[in-house]
C-alpha positions as CSV (number, residue, x, y, z in Angstrom):
1,X,-14.2,19.9,15.7
2,X,-16.0,16.5,15.8
3,X,-14.3,13.5,17.3
4,X,-15.5,11.6,14.2
5,X,-13.3,13.4,11.8
6,X,-11.5,11.1,9.4
7,X,-7.7,10.6,9.9
8,X,-7.4,10.2,6.0
9,X,-7.2,12.8,3.3
10,X,-7.9,12.1,-0.4
11,X,-5.7,13.9,-3.0
12,X,-7.1,13.8,-6.5
13,X,-5.7,14.8,-9.9
14,X,-2.1,13.8,-8.7
15,X,-0.8,12.8,-12.2
16,X,1.5,16.0,-12.3
17,X,3.0,15.2,-9.0
18,X,5.2,12.1,-8.6
19,X,4.7,9.9,-5.4
20,X,8.0,11.1,-3.9
21,X,7.2,14.7,-4.7
22,X,3.7,14.3,-3.1
23,X,5.2,12.8,0.0
24,X,7.7,15.7,0.4
25,X,4.9,18.3,-0.4
26,X,2.8,16.8,2.4
27,X,5.6,16.8,4.8
28,X,6.2,20.5,4.0
29,X,2.5,21.4,4.5
30,X,1.9,19.3,7.6
31,X,5.3,19.8,9.3
32,X,5.2,16.0,10.0
33,X,7.3,13.1,8.7
34,X,6.0,10.5,6.3
35,X,6.1,6.9,7.6
36,X,6.5,8.2,11.4
37,X,3.5,10.6,11.5
38,X,1.5,9.6,8.3
39,X,1.4,7.2,5.4
40,X,0.7,7.9,1.7
41,X,-1.0,5.4,-0.5
42,X,-0.9,6.2,-4.2
43,X,-3.5,4.7,-6.5
44,X,-2.2,5.6,-10.0
45,X,-4.9,4.0,-11.9
46,X,-7.4,6.7,-10.8
47,X,-4.8,9.5,-10.1
48,X,-5.5,9.5,-6.4
49,X,-3.5,9.3,-3.2
50,X,-4.7,8.9,0.3
51,X,-2.7,10.3,3.2
52,X,-3.5,8.7,6.6
53,X,-2.3,10.4,9.8
54,X,-0.9,8.2,12.5
55,X,-0.3,11.3,14.7
56,X,-3.5,13.0,15.7
57,X,-3.9,16.2,13.7
58,X,-6.9,18.5,12.8
59,X,-7.4,16.9,9.3
60,X,-10.1,19.6,8.3
61,X,-7.5,22.3,9.0
62,X,-4.8,20.3,7.0
63,X,-7.2,20.0,4.0
64,X,-7.7,23.9,4.1
65,X,-3.9,24.5,4.2
66,X,-3.4,22.1,1.2
67,X,-6.1,23.7,-0.8
68,X,-4.5,27.2,-0.1
69,X,-1.0,26.0,-0.9
70,X,0.7,27.3,-4.0
71,X,2.2,24.1,-5.2
72,X,-1.1,22.1,-4.6
73,X,-2.8,24.8,-6.8
74,X,0.0,24.6,-9.5
75,X,-0.5,20.8,-9.8
76,X,-4.3,21.4,-9.9
77,X,-4.8,18.9,-7.1
78,X,-7.7,18.6,-4.8
79,X,-7.8,17.5,-1.3
80,X,-10.8,16.4,0.8
81,X,-11.4,14.2,3.9
82,X,-11.9,10.5,3.2
83,X,-15.4,9.4,4.1
84,X,-15.6,7.3,7.2
85,X,-17.0,3.8,6.4
86,X,-17.8,0.7,8.4
87,X,-17.3,-1.6,5.5
88,X,-14.2,-2.3,3.3
89,X,-13.3,-4.7,0.6
90,X,-10.0,-6.5,0.8
91,X,-8.8,-7.9,-2.5
92,X,-5.9,-10.2,-3.7
93,X,-6.2,-12.4,-0.7
94,X,-4.2,-15.6,-0.6
95,X,-5.9,-18.8,-1.5
96,X,-7.2,-20.8,1.5
97,X,-7.3,-17.8,3.9
98,X,-9.9,-18.2,6.6
99,X,-12.4,-15.7,8.0
100,X,-10.8,-16.0,11.4
101,X,-7.3,-14.9,10.1
102,X,-9.0,-11.9,8.3
103,X,-10.9,-11.0,11.6
104,X,-7.8,-11.1,13.6
105,X,-5.8,-9.2,11.1
106,X,-8.3,-6.4,10.7
107,X,-8.7,-6.2,14.5
108,X,-5.1,-5.4,15.0
109,X,-4.5,-1.8,16.2
110,X,-1.0,-2.0,14.5
111,X,-2.8,-2.4,11.2
112,X,-5.2,0.6,12.0
113,X,-8.1,-1.8,12.7
114,X,-10.7,-2.1,15.2
115,X,-13.5,-4.5,16.3
116,X,-14.9,-6.5,13.4
117,X,-18.5,-7.4,13.4
118,X,-18.7,-9.5,10.1
119,X,-16.5,-11.0,7.4
120,X,-17.9,-12.3,4.2
121,X,-15.3,-14.3,2.2
122,X,-15.5,-14.6,-1.7
123,X,-12.9,-17.3,-2.4
124,X,-13.7,-17.4,-6.2
125,X,-12.7,-13.6,-6.3
126,X,-9.9,-13.9,-3.6
127,X,-11.7,-11.1,-1.8
128,X,-13.7,-10.3,1.4
129,X,-16.0,-7.7,2.7
130,X,-15.0,-6.7,6.3
131,X,-17.7,-4.9,8.4
132,X,-16.4,-3.1,11.5
133,X,-18.4,-2.5,14.7
134,X,-18.0,1.2,14.3
135,X,-16.3,3.4,11.6
136,X,-13.6,4.6,13.9
137,X,-11.3,1.6,13.6
138,X,-8.8,2.2,16.4
139,X,-9.1,5.4,18.5
């Protein structure tokens, strides 16, 4: 496989599966532990969850396993790799935050970041667009 494979998997149509049930299901399928080996972010407004693997695994193979799994099929969920991107939007930022702080925060390997090439701050929206030097973040 390519070294450029995303460490994140998107699960769609998750409304029939509670967040705690989803975490348990992903632990069962991957054989890994939530929080230690991967994180799950649930976005209920759009019935989506994103599992990001801290531990290096073959995410393409994991997606295949998920799509073949009996419970995933019963819940009518779909799984796919999250597209790699160089630009993200950060929202709900505190008032008076500066671009230097945002840059340092997103360059932190602990936060899954990597070298930042640009930060555009939109104080009136409490948001920023952060552009990374490459789409790998930390490797």
